[in-house]
LORODREN-186608 format. One record per residue: residue in three letters; x, y, z of N, C-alpha, C in turn. Coordinates in steps of 0.2 Angstrom, whole numbers, plus 5000, padded with zeros to 4 digits. Each point is the difference from the previous one (the first is absolute). Layout:
<site><aa>ALA</aa><n_c1>X</n_c1><n_c2>Y</n_c2><n_c3>Z</n_c3><ca_c1>X</ca_c1><ca_c2>Y</ca_c2><ca_c3>Z</ca_c3><c_c1>X</c_c1><c_c2>Y</c_c2><c_c3>Z</c_c3></site>
...
REM end
This chain:
<site><aa>MET</aa><n_c1>4466</n_c1><n_c2>4488</n_c2><n_c3>4895</n_c3><ca_c1>4993</ca_c1><ca_c2>5002</ca_c2><ca_c3>5000</ca_c3><c_c1>5001</c_c1><c_c2>5008</c_c2><c_c3>5002</c_c3></site>
<site><aa>GLN</aa><n_c1>4996</n_c1><n_c2>5004</n_c2><n_c3>4996</n_c3><ca_c1>5000</ca_c1><ca_c2>5007</ca_c2><ca_c3>5001</ca_c3><c_c1>4996</c_c1><c_c2>5002</c_c2><c_c3>5006</c_c3></site>
<site><aa>GLU</aa><n_c1>5002</n_c1><n_c2>5004</n_c2><n_c3>5004</n_c3><ca_c1>4997</ca_c1><ca_c2>5002</ca_c2><ca_c3>5006</ca_c3><c_c1>4995</c_c1><c_c2>5005</c_c2><c_c3>4999</c_c3></site>
<site><aa>LEU</aa><n_c1>4995</n_c1><n_c2>5001</n_c2><n_c3>5004</n_c3><ca_c1>4994</ca_c1><ca_c2>5005</ca_c2><ca_c3>4999</ca_c3><c_c1>5003</c_c1><c_c2>5007</c_c2><c_c3>5002</c_c3></site>
<site><aa>ASN</aa><n_c1>4997</n_c1><n_c2>5005</n_c2><n_c3>4997</n_c3><ca_c1>5001</ca_c1><ca_c2>5007</ca_c2><ca_c3>5001</ca_c3><c_c1>4999</c_c1><c_c2>5002</c_c2><c_c3>5007</c_c3></site>
<site><aa>TYR</aa><n_c1>5005</n_c1><n_c2>5003</n_c2><n_c3>5003</n_c3><ca_c1>4999</ca_c1><ca_c2>5002</ca_c2><ca_c3>5007</ca_c3><c_c1>4999</c_c1><c_c2>5008</c_c2><c_c3>5000</c_c3></site>
<site><aa>GLU</aa><n_c1>5000</n_c1><n_c2>5003</n_c2><n_c3>4995</n_c3><ca_c1>4999</ca_c1><ca_c2>5007</ca_c2><ca_c3>5000</ca_c3><c_c1>4993</c_c1><c_c2>5002</c_c2><c_c3>5003</c_c3></site>
<site><aa>GLU</aa><n_c1>5000</n_c1><n_c2>5007</n_c2><n_c3>5002</n_c3><ca_c1>4994</ca_c1><ca_c2>5002</ca_c2><ca_c3>5003</ca_c3><c_c1>4995</c_c1><c_c2>5001</c_c2><c_c3>4995</c_c3></site>
<site><aa>ASN</aa><n_c1>4994</n_c1><n_c2>4998</n_c2><n_c3>5002</n_c3><ca_c1>4994</ca_c1><ca_c2>5000</ca_c2><ca_c3>4996</ca_c3><c_c1>4997</c_c1><c_c2>5007</c_c2><c_c3>5000</c_c3></site>
<site><aa>GLN</aa><n_c1>5000</n_c1><n_c2>5004</n_c2><n_c3>4995</n_c3><ca_c1>4998</ca_c1><ca_c2>5007</ca_c2><ca_c3>5000</ca_c3><c_c1>4992</c_c1><c_c2>5001</c_c2><c_c3>5002</c_c3></site>
<site><aa>ILE</aa><n_c1>4996</n_c1><n_c2>4995</n_c2><n_c3>4998</n_c3><ca_c1>4993</ca_c1><ca_c2>5000</ca_c2><ca_c3>5001</ca_c3><c_c1>4999</c_c1><c_c2>5000</c_c2><c_c3>5008</c_c3></site>
<site><aa>VAL</aa><n_c1>5004</n_c1><n_c2>4995</n_c2><n_c3>5003</n_c3><ca_c1>4999</ca_c1><ca_c2>5000</ca_c2><ca_c3>5007</ca_c3><c_c1>5003</c_c1><c_c2>5006</c_c2><c_c3>5004</c_c3></site>
<site><aa>LEU</aa><n_c1>5006</n_c1><n_c2>5003</n_c2><n_c3>4997</n_c3><ca_c1>5003</ca_c1><ca_c2>5006</ca_c2><ca_c3>5003</ca_c3><c_c1>4996</c_c1><c_c2>5006</c_c2><c_c3>4999</c_c3></site>
<site><aa>ASN</aa><n_c1>4996</n_c1><n_c2>5000</n_c2><n_c3>4995</n_c3><ca_c1>4995</ca_c1><ca_c2>5006</ca_c2><ca_c3>4999</ca_c3><c_c1>4994</c_c1><c_c2>5000</c_c2><c_c3>5004</c_c3></site>
<site><aa>GLN</aa><n_c1>4999</n_c1><n_c2>4995</n_c2><n_c3>5004</n_c3><ca_c1>4994</ca_c1><ca_c2>5000</ca_c2><ca_c3>5004</ca_c3><c_c1>5002</c_c1><c_c2>5003</c_c2><c_c3>5007</c_c3></site>
<site><aa>LYS</aa><n_c1>4996</n_c1><n_c2>5003</n_c2><n_c3>5004</n_c3><ca_c1>5002</ca_c1><ca_c2>5003</ca_c2><ca_c3>5006</ca_c3><c_c1>5001</c_c1><c_c2>4996</c_c2><c_c3>5005</c_c3></site>
<site><aa>ASP</aa><n_c1>4999</n_c1><n_c2>4993</n_c2><n_c3>4999</n_c3><ca_c1>5002</ca_c1><ca_c2>4995</ca_c2><ca_c3>5006</ca_c3><c_c1>5007</c_c1><c_c2>5000</c_c2><c_c3>5001</c_c3></site>
<site><aa>GLU</aa><n_c1>5002</n_c1><n_c2>4998</n_c2><n_c3>5006</n_c3><ca_c1>5007</ca_c1><ca_c2>4999</ca_c2><ca_c3>5001</ca_c3><c_c1>5002</c_c1><c_c2>4993</c_c2><c_c3>4997</c_c3></site>
<site><aa>VAL</aa><n_c1>5006</n_c1><n_c2>5000</n_c2><n_c3>4997</n_c3><ca_c1>5003</ca_c1><ca_c2>4994</ca_c2><ca_c3>4997</ca_c3><c_c1>5006</c_c1><c_c2>4998</c_c2><c_c3>5004</c_c3></site>
<site><aa>ILE</aa><n_c1>5000</n_c1><n_c2>4994</n_c2><n_c3>5002</n_c3><ca_c1>5005</ca_c1><ca_c2>4996</ca_c2><ca_c3>5004</ca_c3><c_c1>5003</c_c1><c_c2>4995</c_c2><c_c3>4996</c_c3></site>
<site><aa>SER</aa><n_c1>5006</n_c1><n_c2>5000</n_c2><n_c3>4999</n_c3><ca_c1>5004</ca_c1><ca_c2>4995</ca_c2><ca_c3>4996</ca_c3><c_c1>5002</c_c1><c_c2>4994</c_c2><c_c3>5005</c_c3></site>
<site><aa>PHE</aa><n_c1>5000</n_c1><n_c2>4994</n_c2><n_c3>4997</n_c3><ca_c1>5003</ca_c1><ca_c2>4995</ca_c2><ca_c3>5004</ca_c3><c_c1>5003</c_c1><c_c2>4995</c_c2><c_c3>4995</c_c3></site>
<site><aa>ASN</aa><n_c1>5006</n_c1><n_c2>4996</n_c2><n_c3>5002</n_c3><ca_c1>5003</ca_c1><ca_c2>4995</ca_c2><ca_c3>4996</ca_c3><c_c1>4996</c_c1><c_c2>4994</c_c2><c_c3>5002</c_c3></site>
<site><aa>CYS</aa><n_c1>5000</n_c1><n_c2>4995</n_c2><n_c3>4995</n_c3><ca_c1>4996</ca_c1><ca_c2>4994</ca_c2><ca_c3>5001</ca_c3><c_c1>5003</c_c1><c_c2>4995</c_c2><c_c3>4995</c_c3></site>
<site><aa>GLU</aa><n_c1>5002</n_c1><n_c2>4994</n_c2><n_c3>5003</n_c3><ca_c1>5003</ca_c1><ca_c2>4995</ca_c2><ca_c3>4996</ca_c3><c_c1>4994</c_c1><c_c2>4996</c_c2><c_c3>4998</c_c3></site>
<site><aa>LEU</aa><n_c1>5000</n_c1><n_c2>4998</n_c2><n_c3>4993</n_c3><ca_c1>4994</ca_c1><ca_c2>4996</ca_c2><ca_c3>4998</ca_c3><c_c1>5003</c_c1><c_c2>4993</c_c2><c_c3>4998</c_c3></site>
<site><aa>GLN</aa><n_c1>4996</n_c1><n_c2>4995</n_c2><n_c3>5001</n_c3><ca_c1>5002</ca_c1><ca_c2>4994</ca_c2><ca_c3>4997</ca_c3><c_c1>5001</c_c1><c_c2>5000</c_c2><c_c3>4992</c_c3></site>
<site><aa>GLU</aa><n_c1>5004</n_c1><n_c2>4997</n_c2><n_c3>4997</n_c3><ca_c1>5002</ca_c1><ca_c2>5001</ca_c2><ca_c3>4993</ca_c3><c_c1>4994</c_c1><c_c2>4998</c_c2><c_c3>4996</c_c3></site>
<site><aa>ASN</aa><n_c1>4996</n_c1><n_c2>4995</n_c2><n_c3>5001</n_c3><ca_c1>4994</ca_c1><ca_c2>4999</ca_c2><ca_c3>4996</ca_c3><c_c1>4995</c_c1><c_c2>5005</c_c2><c_c3>5001</c_c3></site>
<site><aa>LEU</aa><n_c1>4999</n_c1><n_c2>5003</n_c2><n_c3>5006</n_c3><ca_c1>4995</ca_c1><ca_c2>5006</ca_c2><ca_c3>5000</ca_c3><c_c1>5003</c_c1><c_c2>5006</c_c2><c_c3>4996</c_c3></site>
<site><aa>GLN</aa><n_c1>5006</n_c1><n_c2>5001</n_c2><n_c3>5000</n_c3><ca_c1>5003</ca_c1><ca_c2>5006</ca_c2><ca_c3>4997</ca_c3><c_c1>4999</c_c1><c_c2>4999</c_c2><c_c3>4992</c_c3></site>
<site><aa>LYS</aa><n_c1>5001</n_c1><n_c2>4993</n_c2><n_c3>4998</n_c3><ca_c1>4999</ca_c1><ca_c2>4999</ca_c2><ca_c3>4993</ca_c3><c_c1>4993</c_c1><c_c2>5001</c_c2><c_c3>4998</c_c3></site>
<site><aa>ALA</aa><n_c1>4995</n_c1><n_c2>4997</n_c2><n_c3>5004</n_c3><ca_c1>4993</ca_c1><ca_c2>5001</ca_c2><ca_c3>4998</ca_c3><c_c1>4998</c_c1><c_c2>5007</c_c2><c_c3>5000</c_c3></site>
<site><aa>MET</aa><n_c1>5003</n_c1><n_c2>5004</n_c2><n_c3>5005</n_c3><ca_c1>4998</ca_c1><ca_c2>5007</ca_c2><ca_c3>5000</ca_c3><c_c1>5003</c_c1><c_c2>5004</c_c2><c_c3>4994</c_c3></site>
<site><aa>LYS</aa><n_c1>5006</n_c1><n_c2>4998</n_c2><n_c3>4998</n_c3><ca_c1>5003</ca_c1><ca_c2>5003</ca_c2><ca_c3>4994</ca_c3><c_c1>4996</c_c1><c_c2>4998</c_c2><c_c3>4994</c_c3></site>
<site><aa>GLU</aa><n_c1>4998</n_c1><n_c2>4994</n_c2><n_c3>4999</n_c3><ca_c1>4996</ca_c1><ca_c2>4998</ca_c2><ca_c3>4994</ca_c3><c_c1>4993</c_c1><c_c2>5004</c_c2><c_c3>5000</c_c3></site>
<site><aa>PHE</aa><n_c1>4997</n_c1><n_c2>5000</n_c2><n_c3>5006</n_c3><ca_c1>4994</ca_c1><ca_c2>5004</ca_c2><ca_c3>5000</ca_c3><c_c1>5000</c_c1><c_c2>5007</c_c2><c_c3>4998</c_c3></site>
<site><aa>VAL</aa><n_c1>5006</n_c1><n_c2>5003</n_c2><n_c3>5002</n_c3><ca_c1>5001</ca_c1><ca_c2>5007</ca_c2><ca_c3>4999</ca_c3><c_c1>5001</c_c1><c_c2>5001</c_c2><c_c3>4992</c_c3></site>
<site><aa>GLU</aa><n_c1>5004</n_c1><n_c2>4995</n_c2><n_c3>4997</n_c3><ca_c1>5001</ca_c1><ca_c2>5001</ca_c2><ca_c3>4993</ca_c3><c_c1>4994</c_c1><c_c2>4999</c_c2><c_c3>4996</c_c3></site>
<site><aa>GLU</aa><n_c1>4995</n_c1><n_c2>4996</n_c2><n_c3>5002</n_c3><ca_c1>4994</ca_c1><ca_c2>4998</ca_c2><ca_c3>4997</ca_c3><c_c1>4995</c_c1><c_c2>5006</c_c2><c_c3>5001</c_c3></site>
<site><aa>HIS</aa><n_c1>5000</n_c1><n_c2>5003</n_c2><n_c3>5006</n_c3><ca_c1>4995</ca_c1><ca_c2>5005</ca_c2><ca_c3>5002</ca_c3><c_c1>5004</c_c1><c_c2>5007</c_c2><c_c3>5001</c_c3></site>
<site><aa>PRO</aa><n_c1>5001</n_c1><n_c2>5004</n_c2><n_c3>4995</n_c3><ca_c1>5004</ca_c1><ca_c2>5006</ca_c2><ca_c3>5000</ca_c3><c_c1>4997</c_c1><c_c2>5005</c_c2><c_c3>5005</c_c3></site>
<site><aa>ASN</aa><n_c1>4994</n_c1><n_c2>5000</n_c2><n_c3>5001</n_c3><ca_c1>4997</ca_c1><ca_c2>5005</ca_c2><ca_c3>5005</ca_c3><c_c1>5001</c_c1><c_c2>4998</c_c2><c_c3>5007</c_c3></site>
<site><aa>TRP</aa><n_c1>5003</n_c1><n_c2>4994</n_c2><n_c3>5002</n_c3><ca_c1>5002</ca_c1><ca_c2>4998</ca_c2><ca_c3>5006</ca_c3><c_c1>5008</c_c1><c_c2>5001</c_c2><c_c3>5001</c_c3></site>
<site><aa>ASP</aa><n_c1>5002</n_c1><n_c2>5001</n_c2><n_c3>5006</n_c3><ca_c1>5007</ca_c1><ca_c2>5000</ca_c2><ca_c3>5002</ca_c3><c_c1>5001</c_c1><c_c2>4996</c_c2><c_c3>5007</c_c3></site>
<site><aa>GLN</aa><n_c1>5006</n_c1><n_c2>4999</n_c2><n_c3>5002</n_c3><ca_c1>5001</ca_c1><ca_c2>4996</ca_c2><ca_c3>5006</ca_c3><c_c1>4997</c_c1><c_c2>5004</c_c2><c_c3>5006</c_c3></site>
<site><aa>TYR</aa><n_c1>5000</n_c1><n_c2>5007</n_c2><n_c3>5000</n_c3><ca_c1>4998</ca_c1><ca_c2>5004</ca_c2><ca_c3>5005</ca_c3><c_c1>4992</c_c1><c_c2>4999</c_c2><c_c3>5001</c_c3></site>
<site><aa>ARG</aa><n_c1>4997</n_c1><n_c2>5000</n_c2><n_c3>4994</n_c3><ca_c1>4992</ca_c1><ca_c2>4999</ca_c2><ca_c3>5000</ca_c3><c_c1>4998</c_c1><c_c2>4993</c_c2><c_c3>5003</c_c3></site>
<site><aa>ILE</aa><n_c1>5004</n_c1><n_c2>4995</n_c2><n_c3>4997</n_c3><ca_c1>4999</ca_c1><ca_c2>4993</ca_c2><ca_c3>5002</ca_c3><c_c1>5001</c_c1><c_c2>4999</c_c2><c_c3>5008</c_c3></site>
<site><aa>LEU</aa><n_c1>5005</n_c1><n_c2>5003</n_c2><n_c3>5002</n_c3><ca_c1>5001</ca_c1><ca_c2>4999</ca_c2><ca_c3>5008</ca_c3><c_c1>4995</c_c1><c_c2>5003</c_c2><c_c3>5004</c_c3></site>
<site><aa>GLN</aa><n_c1>4999</n_c1><n_c2>5007</n_c2><n_c3>4998</n_c3><ca_c1>4995</ca_c1><ca_c2>5003</ca_c2><ca_c3>5003</ca_c3><c_c1>4993</c_c1><c_c2>4997</c_c2><c_c3>5000</c_c3></site>
<site><aa>ALA</aa><n_c1>4998</n_c1><n_c2>4997</n_c2><n_c3>4995</n_c3><ca_c1>4993</ca_c1><ca_c2>4997</ca_c2><ca_c3>4999</ca_c3><c_c1>5001</c_c1><c_c2>4993</c_c2><c_c3>5004</c_c3></site>
<site><aa>ALA</aa><n_c1>5005</n_c1><n_c2>4997</n_c2><n_c3>5000</n_c3><ca_c1>5001</ca_c1><ca_c2>4993</ca_c2><ca_c3>5004</ca_c3><c_c1>5000</c_c1><c_c2>5002</c_c2><c_c3>5007</c_c3></site>
<site><aa>ILE</aa><n_c1>5003</n_c1><n_c2>5004</n_c2><n_c3>5003</n_c3><ca_c1>5000</ca_c1><ca_c2>5002</ca_c2><ca_c3>5007</ca_c3><c_c1>4994</c_c1><c_c2>5002</c_c2><c_c3>5002</c_c3></site>
<site><aa>ALA</aa><n_c1>4997</n_c1><n_c2>5005</n_c2><n_c3>4996</n_c3><ca_c1>4993</ca_c1><ca_c2>5003</ca_c2><ca_c3>5002</ca_c3><c_c1>4995</c_c1><c_c2>4994</c_c2><c_c3>5000</c_c3></site>
<site><aa>GLY</aa><n_c1>5000</n_c1><n_c2>4996</n_c2><n_c3>4995</n_c3><ca_c1>4995</ca_c1><ca_c2>4994</ca_c2><ca_c3>4999</ca_c3><c_c1>5001</c_c1><c_c2>4995</c_c2><c_c3>5006</c_c3></site>
<site><aa>PHE</aa><n_c1>5006</n_c1><n_c2>4999</n_c2><n_c3>5002</n_c3><ca_c1>5002</ca_c1><ca_c2>4995</ca_c2><ca_c3>5005</ca_c3><c_c1>4997</c_c1><c_c2>5003</c_c2><c_c3>5007</c_c3></site>
<site><aa>LEU</aa><n_c1>5001</n_c1><n_c2>5006</n_c2><n_c3>5001</n_c3><ca_c1>4998</ca_c1><ca_c2>5003</ca_c2><ca_c3>5007</ca_c3><c_c1>4992</c_c1><c_c2>5001</c_c2><c_c3>5000</c_c3></site>
<site><aa>MET</aa><n_c1>4997</n_c1><n_c2>5001</n_c2><n_c3>4994</n_c3><ca_c1>4993</ca_c1><ca_c2>5000</ca_c2><ca_c3>5000</ca_c3><c_c1>4997</c_c1><c_c2>4993</c_c2><c_c3>5001</c_c3></site>
<site><aa>GLN</aa><n_c1>5003</n_c1><n_c2>4995</n_c2><n_c3>4997</n_c3><ca_c1>4998</ca_c1><ca_c2>4993</ca_c2><ca_c3>5001</ca_c3><c_c1>5000</c_c1><c_c2>4998</c_c2><c_c3>5008</c_c3></site>
<site><aa>LYS</aa><n_c1>5005</n_c1><n_c2>5003</n_c2><n_c3>5003</n_c3><ca_c1>5001</ca_c1><ca_c2>4998</ca_c2><ca_c3>5007</ca_c3><c_c1>4996</c_c1><c_c2>5004</c_c2><c_c3>5005</c_c3></site>
<site><aa>GLY</aa><n_c1>4996</n_c1><n_c2>5004</n_c2><n_c3>4997</n_c3><ca_c1>4995</ca_c1><ca_c2>5004</ca_c2><ca_c3>5004</ca_c3><c_c1>5002</c_c1><c_c2>5007</c_c2><c_c3>5002</c_c3></site>
<site><aa>PHE</aa><n_c1>5005</n_c1><n_c2>5003</n_c2><n_c3>4997</n_c3><ca_c1>5002</ca_c1><ca_c2>5007</ca_c2><ca_c3>5002</ca_c3><c_c1>4996</c_c1><c_c2>5004</c_c2><c_c3>4996</c_c3></site>
<site><aa>GLN</aa><n_c1>4996</n_c1><n_c2>5005</n_c2><n_c3>5003</n_c3><ca_c1>4995</ca_c1><ca_c2>5004</ca_c2><ca_c3>4997</ca_c3><c_c1>5003</c_c1><c_c2>5007</c_c2><c_c3>5001</c_c3></site>
<site><aa>ASN</aa><n_c1>5001</n_c1><n_c2>5003</n_c2><n_c3>4994</n_c3><ca_c1>5003</ca_c1><ca_c2>5007</ca_c2><ca_c3>5000</ca_c3><c_c1>4998</c_c1><c_c2>5003</c_c2><c_c3>4993</c_c3></site>
<site><aa>ARG</aa><n_c1>4996</n_c1><n_c2>5006</n_c2><n_c3>5000</n_c3><ca_c1>4998</ca_c1><ca_c2>5003</ca_c2><ca_c3>4993</ca_c3><c_c1>5006</c_c1><c_c2>5001</c_c2><c_c3>4996</c_c3></site>
<site><aa>ASP</aa><n_c1>5005</n_c1><n_c2>5003</n_c2><n_c3>5002</n_c3><ca_c1>5006</ca_c1><ca_c2>5001</ca_c2><ca_c3>4996</ca_c3><c_c1>5003</c_c1><c_c2>4994</c_c2><c_c3>4997</c_c3></site>
<site><aa>LEU</aa><n_c1>5000</n_c1><n_c2>4995</n_c2><n_c3>5004</n_c3><ca_c1>5003</ca_c1><ca_c2>4993</ca_c2><ca_c3>4997</ca_c3><c_c1>4995</c_c1><c_c2>4998</c_c2><c_c3>4995</c_c3></site>
<site><aa>THR</aa><n_c1>4994</n_c1><n_c2>5000</n_c2><n_c3>5001</n_c3><ca_c1>4995</ca_c1><ca_c2>4998</ca_c2><ca_c3>4995</ca_c3><c_c1>5001</c_c1><c_c2>5004</c_c2><c_c3>4993</c_c3></site>
<site><aa>ARG</aa><n_c1>5001</n_c1><n_c2>5006</n_c2><n_c3>5001</n_c3><ca_c1>5001</ca_c1><ca_c2>5005</ca_c2><ca_c3>4994</ca_c3><c_c1>5006</c_c1><c_c2>4998</c_c2><c_c3>4996</c_c3></site>
<site><aa>LEU</aa><n_c1>5006</n_c1><n_c2>4999</n_c2><n_c3>5004</n_c3><ca_c1>5006</ca_c1><ca_c2>4998</ca_c2><ca_c3>4997</ca_c3><c_c1>4999</c_c1><c_c2>4993</c_c2><c_c3>4996</c_c3></site>
<site><aa>TYR</aa><n_c1>4997</n_c1><n_c2>4995</n_c2><n_c3>5003</n_c3><ca_c1>4999</ca_c1><ca_c2>4994</ca_c2><ca_c3>4997</ca_c3><c_c1>4996</c_c1><c_c2>5000</c_c2><c_c3>4994</c_c3></site>
<site><aa>ILE</aa><n_c1>4994</n_c1><n_c2>5004</n_c2><n_c3>5000</n_c3><ca_c1>4995</ca_c1><ca_c2>5000</ca_c2><ca_c3>4994</ca_c3><c_c1>5004</c_c1><c_c2>5005</c_c2><c_c3>4995</c_c3></site>
<site><aa>GLY</aa><n_c1>5003</n_c1><n_c2>5005</n_c2><n_c3>5002</n_c3><ca_c1>5004</ca_c1><ca_c2>5004</ca_c2><ca_c3>4995</ca_c3><c_c1>5005</c_c1><c_c2>4996</c_c2><c_c3>4996</c_c3></site>
<site><aa>ASN</aa><n_c1>5004</n_c1><n_c2>4996</n_c2><n_c3>5004</n_c3><ca_c1>5005</ca_c1><ca_c2>4996</ca_c2><ca_c3>4996</ca_c3><c_c1>4997</c_c1><c_c2>4995</c_c2><c_c3>4996</c_c3></site>
<site><aa>MET</aa><n_c1>4994</n_c1><n_c2>4997</n_c2><n_c3>5002</n_c3><ca_c1>4997</ca_c1><ca_c2>4995</ca_c2><ca_c3>4996</ca_c3><c_c1>4997</c_c1><c_c2>5002</c_c2><c_c3>4994</c_c3></site>
<site><aa>LEU</aa><n_c1>4997</n_c1><n_c2>5006</n_c2><n_c3>5000</n_c3><ca_c1>4996</ca_c1><ca_c2>5003</ca_c2><ca_c3>4995</ca_c3><c_c1>5004</c_c1><c_c2>5006</c_c2><c_c3>4997</c_c3></site>
<site><aa>SER</aa><n_c1>5006</n_c1><n_c2>5001</n_c2><n_c3>5001</n_c3><ca_c1>5004</ca_c1><ca_c2>5006</ca_c2><ca_c3>4997</ca_c3><c_c1>4996</c_c1><c_c2>5007</c_c2><c_c3>5002</c_c3></site>
<site><aa>MET</aa><n_c1>4998</n_c1><n_c2>5001</n_c2><n_c3>5006</n_c3><ca_c1>4996</ca_c1><ca_c2>5006</ca_c2><ca_c3>5001</ca_c3><c_c1>5005</c_c1><c_c2>5004</c_c2><c_c3>5005</c_c3></site>
<site><aa>ASN</aa><n_c1>4999</n_c1><n_c2>5006</n_c2><n_c3>5000</n_c3><ca_c1>5003</ca_c1><ca_c2>5005</ca_c2><ca_c3>5005</ca_c3><c_c1>4995</c_c1><c_c2>5004</c_c2><c_c3>5003</c_c3></site>
<site><aa>PHE</aa><n_c1>4999</n_c1><n_c2>4998</n_c2><n_c3>5007</n_c3><ca_c1>4995</ca_c1><ca_c2>5004</ca_c2><ca_c3>5003</ca_c3><c_c1>5002</c_c1><c_c2>5007</c_c2><c_c3>5003</c_c3></site>
<site><aa>ASN</aa><n_c1>5006</n_c1><n_c2>5002</n_c2><n_c3>4999</n_c3><ca_c1>5002</ca_c1><ca_c2>5006</ca_c2><ca_c3>5002</ca_c3><c_c1>4999</c_c1><c_c2>5006</c_c2><c_c3>4996</c_c3></site>
<site><aa>GLU</aa><n_c1>4998</n_c1><n_c2>4998</n_c2><n_c3>4994</n_c3><ca_c1>4998</ca_c1><ca_c2>5005</ca_c2><ca_c3>4995</ca_c3><c_c1>4993</c_c1><c_c2>5003</c_c2><c_c3>5000</c_c3></site>
REM end
């Protein structure tokens, strides 16, 4: 199975927000599903998926933060609020 691309995402790096990298082991079925999704939706990548998933999870759990909301909406709608 081909691994996902772990190169830096230039869209994220061009934003003025601080970027923190971390390594994360994914269950094989989750990695396969994410890889298939990225192949079928070229405007998404693993960085955008993970950011949207984490932001969405935190919002669902009641964490309220304007920057988090912007990140979530921006990822879901391909919007950049920094421009």
